[in-house]
N, C-alpha and C positions, 0 to 999 in steps of 0.2 A: 504493500499499500504506500509505503514511503517512495518507492521507485515511480509509482504512478502519480505522485503528487498529492495524495489524499491525506497523508499523515506527514507531519514534520516533527523533527526532533531537535530541541534547542541544545545549547551548550552544557546544560546540566542533565541531559538525558530525558527531559520531560517531553512527552508526546502530546501533540495537538492534532486535532482532525478538522477537516473542512466541515462547515454546516451542511445540512442535507441539500439545501438549494444550491450552494456553491459546489458541492461534490457532484450533483446531478449536471450542472452546467459543465463543469470540468470534464467529466467522463463523456458527455455528449460531444464536446469539442474534440476530444481525442478519438472518439469513435468515427466522427465525420472525417478526421485526417486519415484514418485507417481505410476508409471506404474511397478516398481520393485516388484515382487510377495512377497518378504521378507518384504518390506514396507507395503503392503496391510495387512499383518498379524498383524503389529504393529498399524494399524489404522482401527479399525473395522467399523467405521462409513462410511469411504471412501469405504472400501471393500463391505459393504452392499449396497452402492449406485450403484457401478459397477456391482454387481451380480443381481441387479434389472433390469438392462438394457436388 
């Protein structure tokens, strides 16, 4: 979740999460990017998994 930007860790190790509306918008934007054909060309593993469907 940290890698996806939903959770952040501060210098003291405390974790914070995005609020539900912010998390939804963040994931929606990431998903839109994955569905962009130009993005698929940059991500061969993702492209291959979609082509297998």
